[in-house]
C-alpha positions as CSV (number, residue, x, y, z in Angstrom):
1,X,-15.3,-55.5,-62.8
2,X,-17.6,-52.3,-63.0
3,X,-17.6,-52.0,-59.2
4,X,-13.8,-52.3,-59.3
5,X,-13.2,-49.4,-61.7
6,X,-16.4,-47.3,-60.3
7,X,-14.4,-47.7,-57.1
8,X,-10.9,-46.7,-58.6
9,X,-12.6,-43.4,-60.3
10,X,-14.5,-42.2,-57.0
11,X,-11.6,-42.5,-54.9
12,X,-9.4,-41.0,-57.1
13,X,-11.8,-38.0,-57.3
14,X,-11.9,-37.9,-53.5
15,X,-8.4,-37.9,-53.1
16,X,-7.7,-35.3,-56.0
17,X,-10.1,-33.0,-54.2
18,X,-8.9,-33.6,-50.4
19,X,-5.2,-33.6,-51.6
20,X,-5.5,-30.2,-53.4
21,X,-7.5,-28.6,-50.5
22,X,-4.7,-29.5,-47.8
23,X,-1.7,-29.0,-50.2
24,X,-3.4,-25.3,-50.7
25,X,-3.5,-24.7,-47.3
26,X,0.5,-25.3,-47.3
27,X,0.7,-23.2,-50.3
28,X,-1.6,-20.4,-49.9
29,X,-0.1,-19.4,-46.0
30,X,3.3,-20.1,-47.3
31,X,2.7,-17.2,-49.7
32,X,1.4,-15.0,-46.9
33,X,4.5,-15.3,-45.0
34,X,6.4,-14.1,-48.1
35,X,8.2,-17.7,-48.7
36,X,8.6,-18.6,-52.4
37,X,6.9,-21.7,-53.7
38,X,9.2,-23.5,-56.4
39,X,5.9,-26.2,-57.1
40,X,2.9,-27.2,-56.1
41,X,2.2,-30.9,-57.1
42,X,-0.9,-32.8,-56.6
43,X,0.2,-36.8,-57.0
44,X,4.0,-38.0,-56.8
45,X,6.4,-39.3,-59.5
46,X,6.4,-38.3,-63.3
47,X,4.7,-35.2,-64.1
48,X,2.2,-36.0,-66.4
49,X,1.3,-32.0,-66.9
50,X,2.9,-28.9,-65.5
51,X,2.8,-25.3,-66.3
52,X,4.7,-22.2,-64.7
53,X,2.3,-19.5,-63.5
54,X,3.1,-15.7,-63.3
55,X,4.1,-16.0,-59.8
56,X,6.9,-18.5,-61.0
57,X,5.6,-21.4,-58.9
58,X,5.7,-24.9,-61.0
59,X,2.0,-26.4,-61.1
60,X,2.1,-30.0,-61.4
61,X,-0.6,-33.0,-61.8
62,X,1.6,-36.0,-61.4
63,X,1.3,-39.7,-62.5
64,X,0.8,-41.5,-58.6
65,X,-2.4,-39.8,-57.4
66,X,-1.9,-40.8,-53.7
67,X,-0.8,-37.6,-52.3
68,X,0.8,-34.3,-53.0
69,X,3.1,-31.6,-51.8
70,X,4.4,-28.1,-51.8
71,X,8.4,-27.5,-52.6
72,X,9.4,-24.5,-51.2
73,X,12.9,-22.7,-51.3
74,X,14.5,-23.8,-48.6
75,X,18.7,-23.7,-48.0
76,X,18.8,-27.2,-46.6
77,X,17.4,-28.4,-50.2
78,X,19.9,-26.7,-52.6
79,X,21.7,-23.3,-53.6
80,X,19.5,-20.2,-52.8
81,X,20.5,-17.1,-54.4
82,X,21.8,-14.2,-51.9
83,X,18.6,-12.0,-53.1
84,X,15.9,-15.0,-52.7
85,X,17.5,-15.5,-49.0
86,X,14.7,-13.7,-47.3
87,X,11.9,-15.8,-49.3
88,X,13.6,-19.1,-48.2
89,X,11.6,-21.5,-45.6
90,X,14.3,-22.0,-43.2
91,X,15.0,-18.4,-42.7
92,X,11.4,-17.5,-41.5
93,X,10.9,-17.0,-38.0
94,X,9.7,-20.2,-35.9
95,X,5.8,-18.7,-35.7
96,X,5.8,-18.7,-39.4
97,X,7.0,-22.0,-40.1
98,X,4.9,-23.7,-37.9
99,X,1.8,-21.9,-39.5
100,X,2.6,-23.2,-42.7
101,X,2.9,-26.5,-41.7
102,X,0.0,-26.5,-39.8
103,X,-2.1,-25.0,-42.4
104,X,-2.4,-28.4,-44.5
105,X,-4.5,-29.9,-41.5
106,X,-6.6,-27.0,-40.8
107,X,-7.4,-26.8,-44.5
108,X,-8.8,-30.3,-44.3
109,X,-10.6,-29.2,-40.9
110,X,-12.3,-26.3,-42.9
111,X,-13.3,-28.5,-45.7
112,X,-14.7,-31.2,-43.4
113,X,-17.1,-28.4,-41.9
114,X,-17.9,-26.9,-45.1
115,X,-18.9,-30.4,-46.1
116,X,-21.0,-31.2,-43.2
117,X,-22.9,-27.8,-43.1
118,X,-23.5,-28.0,-47.1
119,X,-24.4,-32.0,-46.1
120,X,-26.9,-30.3,-43.2
121,X,-28.5,-27.7,-45.5
122,X,-29.6,-30.2,-48.3
123,X,-30.5,-32.6,-45.9
124,X,-28.9,-36.3,-45.0
125,X,-30.9,-39.5,-44.5
126,X,-30.3,-41.7,-41.7
127,X,-31.9,-44.5,-39.8
128,X,-33.8,-43.4,-36.8
129,X,-32.1,-45.7,-33.8
130,X,-35.1,-48.3,-33.6
131,X,-34.3,-51.7,-32.3
132,X,-35.0,-54.4,-34.9
133,X,-34.0,-57.3,-32.6
134,X,-32.3,-57.7,-29.3
135,X,-30.8,-61.2,-28.4
136,X,-28.2,-62.1,-26.2
137,X,-26.1,-59.4,-24.6
138,X,-28.7,-56.8,-25.3
139,X,-31.9,-58.6,-24.5
140,X,-30.1,-59.6,-21.1
141,X,-29.3,-55.4,-20.9
142,X,-33.3,-55.2,-21.2
143,X,-33.6,-53.7,-25.1
144,X,-36.6,-55.1,-26.4
145,X,-37.8,-55.1,-30.4
146,X,-39.5,-51.5,-31.1
147,X,-37.3,-49.7,-28.5
148,X,-36.2,-46.3,-29.4
149,X,-32.8,-45.0,-28.4
150,X,-33.0,-41.5,-27.4
151,X,-29.6,-41.2,-25.6
152,X,-26.3,-42.9,-24.5
153,X,-25.0,-41.6,-21.2
154,X,-27.2,-38.7,-21.6
155,X,-26.0,-37.6,-24.9
156,X,-28.8,-37.4,-27.3
157,X,-28.7,-39.5,-30.5
158,X,-30.6,-39.1,-33.6
159,X,-29.6,-41.8,-35.9
160,X,-27.8,-45.3,-35.5
161,X,-24.3,-43.7,-36.8
162,X,-24.1,-41.8,-33.5
163,X,-25.6,-44.9,-31.3
164,X,-22.8,-47.2,-32.9
165,X,-20.1,-44.5,-32.5
166,X,-20.7,-43.8,-28.9
167,X,-21.1,-47.7,-27.9
168,X,-18.0,-48.7,-29.5
169,X,-15.7,-46.3,-28.2
170,X,-17.4,-47.0,-24.5
171,X,-16.9,-50.6,-25.3
172,X,-13.2,-50.3,-25.9
173,X,-12.7,-49.0,-21.9
174,X,-15.5,-51.5,-20.6
175,X,-17.7,-48.8,-19.6
176,X,-21.0,-48.9,-18.1
177,X,-23.4,-47.4,-20.4
178,X,-26.9,-45.9,-20.0
179,X,-29.2,-46.1,-22.4
180,X,-32.6,-44.0,-22.6
181,X,-35.2,-45.3,-24.7
182,X,-38.8,-44.9,-25.8
183,X,-40.8,-48.4,-25.7
184,X,-43.0,-49.1,-28.4
185,X,-45.8,-48.5,-26.4
186,X,-44.4,-44.9,-25.7
187,X,-43.2,-44.9,-22.3
188,X,-39.6,-44.0,-21.5
189,X,-37.1,-46.3,-19.8
190,X,-33.5,-46.6,-18.8
191,X,-31.6,-49.5,-19.8
192,X,-28.3,-50.6,-19.0
193,X,-25.4,-52.0,-20.8
194,X,-22.4,-53.2,-18.7
195,X,-20.1,-53.2,-21.5
196,X,-17.2,-54.7,-19.3
197,X,-19.3,-58.2,-19.3
198,X,-19.0,-58.2,-23.2
199,X,-17.0,-61.4,-22.8
200,X,-14.6,-60.7,-26.0
201,X,-12.4,-57.8,-27.6
202,X,-14.5,-55.6,-29.6
203,X,-14.6,-56.4,-33.1
204,X,-15.9,-53.1,-35.0
205,X,-16.9,-55.2,-38.3
206,X,-18.9,-57.5,-36.1
207,X,-19.7,-55.3,-33.1
208,X,-23.5,-55.4,-33.4
209,X,-23.4,-59.3,-33.8
210,X,-21.3,-58.9,-30.1
211,X,-23.9,-57.1,-28.8
212,X,-26.9,-59.1,-30.0
213,X,-28.5,-56.3,-31.7
214,X,-29.8,-55.5,-34.9
215,X,-31.1,-52.0,-35.9
216,X,-34.8,-51.7,-37.4
217,X,-33.6,-51.4,-40.9
218,X,-31.8,-54.5,-40.8
219,X,-35.1,-56.4,-39.5
220,X,-38.1,-54.3,-40.2
221,X,-41.3,-55.2,-38.6
222,X,-44.2,-56.2,-41.2
223,X,-45.3,-52.5,-40.9
224,X,-46.3,-51.2,-44.7
225,X,-43.8,-48.2,-45.3
226,X,-44.6,-48.0,-49.2
227,X,-47.4,-49.0,-51.4
228,X,-46.3,-48.9,-55.0
229,X,-49.2,-47.1,-57.4
230,X,-51.1,-49.2,-59.7
231,X,-49.7,-52.8,-58.1
232,X,-51.8,-55.2,-56.4
233,X,-51.6,-54.0,-52.8
234,X,-52.5,-50.5,-54.0
235,X,-55.5,-51.6,-55.9
236,X,-56.8,-54.0,-53.0
237,X,-56.8,-50.9,-50.5
238,X,-53.4,-51.8,-48.3
239,X,-52.2,-48.5,-47.0
240,X,-48.7,-47.1,-45.5
241,X,-48.9,-47.5,-41.8
242,X,-50.9,-50.7,-42.2
243,X,-49.6,-53.6,-39.7
244,X,-49.7,-56.9,-41.4
245,X,-50.2,-59.3,-38.4
246,X,-51.1,-62.3,-40.3
247,X,-51.1,-63.6,-43.9
248,X,-54.1,-66.1,-43.9
249,X,-54.1,-67.7,-41.0
250,X,-50.1,-67.6,-40.7
251,X,-49.1,-64.8,-38.0
252,X,-46.2,-62.9,-39.3
253,X,-44.2,-59.9,-37.1
254,X,-41.5,-59.1,-39.4
255,X,-41.2,-58.1,-42.9
256,X,-39.1,-61.1,-44.0
257,X,-41.4,-63.8,-42.7
258,X,-44.2,-61.9,-44.2
259,X,-42.7,-62.0,-47.6
260,X,-42.1,-65.5,-47.6
261,X,-45.7,-66.3,-46.2
262,X,-46.7,-64.0,-49.0
263,X,-44.5,-66.2,-51.5
264,X,-45.9,-69.6,-49.8
265,X,-49.9,-68.2,-50.3
266,X,-49.9,-67.0,-53.7
267,X,-48.2,-70.1,-55.0
268,X,-50.8,-72.5,-53.2
269,X,-53.5,-70.3,-54.2
270,X,-53.3,-69.3,-57.5
271,X,-51.8,-66.1,-56.7
272,X,-54.5,-64.9,-54.2
273,X,-53.2,-63.5,-50.8
274,X,-55.5,-62.9,-47.9
275,X,-53.5,-60.0,-46.2
276,X,-54.8,-59.6,-42.9
277,X,-53.8,-55.7,-41.2
278,X,-54.4,-54.1,-38.1
279,X,-55.2,-50.2,-39.0
280,X,-56.3,-47.9,-35.8
281,X,-56.7,-51.0,-33.6
282,X,-59.2,-52.8,-36.1
283,X,-58.4,-55.8,-38.1
284,X,-59.2,-56.3,-41.4
285,X,-58.8,-59.0,-44.0
286,X,-58.0,-57.4,-47.7
287,X,-57.9,-60.0,-50.3
288,X,-55.2,-59.3,-52.9
289,X,-54.8,-60.9,-56.3
290,X,-50.5,-60.8,-56.6
291,X,-48.6,-60.4,-60.0
292,X,-45.8,-62.3,-61.0
293,X,-42.1,-60.9,-61.8
294,X,-39.2,-62.3,-63.0
295,X,-35.9,-62.0,-61.5
296,X,-32.8,-63.9,-62.0
297,X,-34.9,-66.0,-64.8
298,X,-37.4,-67.0,-61.7
299,X,-40.6,-66.3,-61.4
300,X,-42.0,-64.5,-58.0
301,X,-45.4,-63.3,-56.8
302,X,-45.5,-59.7,-55.2
303,X,-48.2,-57.5,-54.2
304,X,-46.2,-54.3,-54.2
305,X,-45.7,-52.8,-51.0
306,X,-42.1,-51.9,-48.8
307,X,-41.0,-52.0,-45.4
308,X,-40.9,-49.1,-43.1
309,X,-37.0,-48.6,-42.5
310,X,-37.9,-45.6,-39.7
311,X,-35.7,-43.2,-41.7
312,X,-34.9,-39.9,-40.6
313,X,-33.7,-36.7,-42.3
314,X,-31.3,-34.2,-40.6
315,X,-32.0,-30.4,-42.4
316,X,-31.1,-26.8,-41.0
317,X,-31.1,-23.3,-42.8
318,X,-27.8,-22.0,-43.4
319,X,-27.6,-20.6,-39.9
320,X,-28.6,-23.4,-38.0
321,X,-26.1,-25.7,-39.9
322,X,-23.3,-23.9,-38.8
323,X,-23.2,-25.2,-35.1
324,X,-24.6,-28.6,-35.9
325,X,-21.6,-28.8,-38.8
326,X,-19.2,-28.4,-35.4
327,X,-21.1,-31.0,-33.3
328,X,-20.7,-33.5,-36.2
329,X,-17.1,-32.6,-36.9
330,X,-16.3,-32.7,-32.9
331,X,-18.3,-36.1,-32.5
332,X,-16.2,-37.6,-35.0
333,X,-13.1,-36.6,-34.0
334,X,-13.2,-37.4,-30.4
335,X,-14.4,-40.5,-31.5
336,X,-11.7,-41.2,-34.1
337,X,-9.1,-40.1,-31.1
338,X,-10.5,-42.7,-28.9
339,X,-10.0,-45.2,-31.1
340,X,-6.4,-44.1,-32.1
341,X,-5.7,-44.2,-28.3
342,X,-7.4,-48.0,-27.9
343,X,-4.9,-48.9,-30.8
344,X,-2.0,-47.7,-29.0
345,X,-2.9,-49.2,-25.6
346,X,-3.9,-52.6,-27.3
347,X,-7.9,-52.3,-26.5
348,X,-8.4,-52.3,-30.1
349,X,-8.0,-54.7,-32.5
350,X,-5.3,-53.7,-35.3
351,X,-7.6,-55.5,-37.9
352,X,-10.1,-52.6,-37.7
353,X,-7.7,-50.2,-39.2
354,X,-8.6,-49.7,-43.3
355,X,-6.4,-49.1,-46.0
356,X,-7.3,-47.8,-49.6
357,X,-9.2,-50.5,-51.0
358,X,-11.8,-50.1,-48.2
359,X,-11.9,-46.2,-48.1
360,X,-12.3,-46.7,-52.5
361,X,-15.2,-49.0,-51.7
362,X,-16.9,-46.8,-49.2
363,X,-16.7,-43.8,-51.1
364,X,-17.9,-45.3,-54.4
365,X,-20.9,-46.5,-52.1
366,X,-21.5,-42.9,-50.7
367,X,-21.3,-41.5,-54.4
368,X,-24.0,-43.8,-55.5
369,X,-26.2,-43.3,-52.5
370,X,-26.4,-39.4,-53.2
371,X,-25.0,-36.1,-53.1
372,X,-25.3,-35.6,-49.2
373,X,-23.9,-39.2,-48.6
374,X,-20.8,-38.3,-50.9
375,X,-20.4,-35.1,-48.8
376,X,-20.6,-36.7,-45.7
377,X,-17.7,-39.5,-46.8
378,X,-15.4,-36.6,-47.9
379,X,-16.3,-34.7,-44.7
380,X,-15.0,-37.5,-42.8
381,X,-11.9,-38.7,-44.9
382,X,-10.8,-35.1,-44.8
383,X,-11.4,-35.0,-40.9
384,X,-9.3,-38.3,-40.6
385,X,-6.7,-36.7,-43.1
386,X,-6.9,-33.6,-40.1
387,X,-6.0,-36.0,-37.6
388,X,-3.7,-38.3,-38.9
389,X,-1.4,-35.5,-40.4
390,X,-1.3,-33.8,-36.4
391,X,0.2,-37.2,-35.2
392,X,3.6,-36.4,-34.0
393,X,4.9,-38.8,-36.7
394,X,8.2,-37.8,-38.5
395,X,7.7,-37.2,-41.9
396,X,3.9,-36.0,-41.2
397,X,3.1,-32.7,-40.8
398,X,2.8,-33.4,-36.8
399,X,6.3,-34.6,-36.9
400,X,7.3,-31.4,-38.1
401,X,5.3,-29.6,-35.4
402,X,7.1,-31.8,-32.7
403,X,10.5,-30.8,-34.3
404,X,9.5,-27.2,-33.9
405,X,8.2,-27.6,-30.6
406,X,12.0,-28.8,-29.6
407,X,13.2,-26.1,-31.0
408,X,11.1,-23.8,-29.1
409,X,12.0,-25.3,-25.7
410,X,15.7,-25.9,-26.7
411,X,16.1,-22.5,-28.4
412,X,17.8,-24.2,-31.8
413,X,16.7,-26.8,-34.0
414,X,17.6,-30.6,-33.8
415,X,20.4,-31.2,-35.7
416,X,20.2,-32.6,-39.2
417,X,21.5,-36.0,-38.2
418,X,18.6,-36.3,-35.4
419,X,15.8,-35.2,-37.9
420,X,16.9,-37.4,-40.8
421,X,17.2,-40.2,-38.0
422,X,13.4,-39.4,-37.1
423,X,12.2,-38.9,-40.8
424,X,13.5,-42.8,-41.3
425,X,11.7,-43.6,-38.1
426,X,8.7,-42.0,-39.0
427,X,8.7,-43.6,-42.6
428,X,9.2,-47.2,-41.4
429,X,5.9,-46.6,-39.0
430,X,4.2,-45.5,-41.8
431,X,5.2,-48.2,-44.4
432,X,4.4,-50.6,-41.4
433,X,0.7,-49.0,-41.2
434,X,0.3,-48.8,-45.1
435,X,1.3,-52.8,-45.2
436,X,-1.2,-53.8,-42.4
437,X,-4.1,-51.5,-43.7
438,X,-3.3,-53.1,-47.2
439,X,-3.2,-56.5,-45.4
440,X,-6.7,-55.9,-43.6
441,X,-8.1,-54.8,-46.9
442,X,-7.1,-57.7,-48.9
443,X,-8.4,-60.1,-45.7
444,X,-11.9,-58.4,-46.4
445,X,-12.1,-58.7,-49.8
446,X,-11.3,-62.6,-50.0
447,X,-13.3,-63.1,-46.9
448,X,-16.4,-62.0,-48.8
């Protein structure tokens, strides 16, 4: 229940921030173009709070926090006093009307760039693209445990997020992908993935499973990445960087198998665990007297070490972060556009579309993962709003821009009847998309 309310809270916080910024874009440019703004509303439905500003605009916070709108003076929506005709939206030149409409998405893009810029200044942690396990398709492609993926088709990658985005979009097209890797022994090599031979439609939720690929942080090796000060391993002399090769006489090669071996050894030997480590090429056996901790009402022996997850930190100064923020935005935008294209083309499965439930869970997770992760999620959602709102679907900003383009080509606006018909089509398409997104969300919830 706590997770449910936390997800709702952070979802509302994110939506309030991004919708306000989007609508402020429309509002700010409309005012600069001399259009009278009647209402600036965050949310739809019954007003919960409202007041009139000195500029004559009514500022509203409404009951349904799933969007917002800027209502401008317009002859198509009611009578306009003769003295205010020059301030009506419909009386403005085509260029100004287009600027007002496109300002909302552009402000979402600006917000995303600002969020990425600040994120990169503070520093964002991710996982370096080391291979944890390679089976099936990935193993046949030559990938091995410990490989560090350096680039995908000569495009440098520094974390697993980038690797997944690049591989997923290329898998939709069935491309042949060249992976430059650095092996565990330090040598460089090129691995080739013939994604056309994957054998099944790409499923984003289980794409890594389809590839037979586990990132290192999912299956870390038995290398000590952290030692708890004052715990048994620390007192016995275990150090960060030690590779644990055996527990007693039992060889181990993963942190999972090592943990199980420690449990078994401690229970069989009154808490004593013989930890065999490799340090600077020299093997050493370190006796460790484990301690017992209680979890979920059960007693577990532990020695106080953690895995090496191979984390990476991206951090730049204020000037360096500017181009990097653009690079981040471009990578995400191009990936999203490719996914949309493949959905329309039928290459991508529609179950990959996420709705508000998935977004709320994502934002809640990001908020609890730290400030930079929350910034990253806000930037990603804002970028998604930028892309979605520019789609040429009537009722969205992109639909209005499509009408303006037609008006520019033919020299006169579309008839009100044609515009209304388009609006109905657009509304129907959006409702269908929302229903699909909700269905996908509920399917995921009940499947877990």
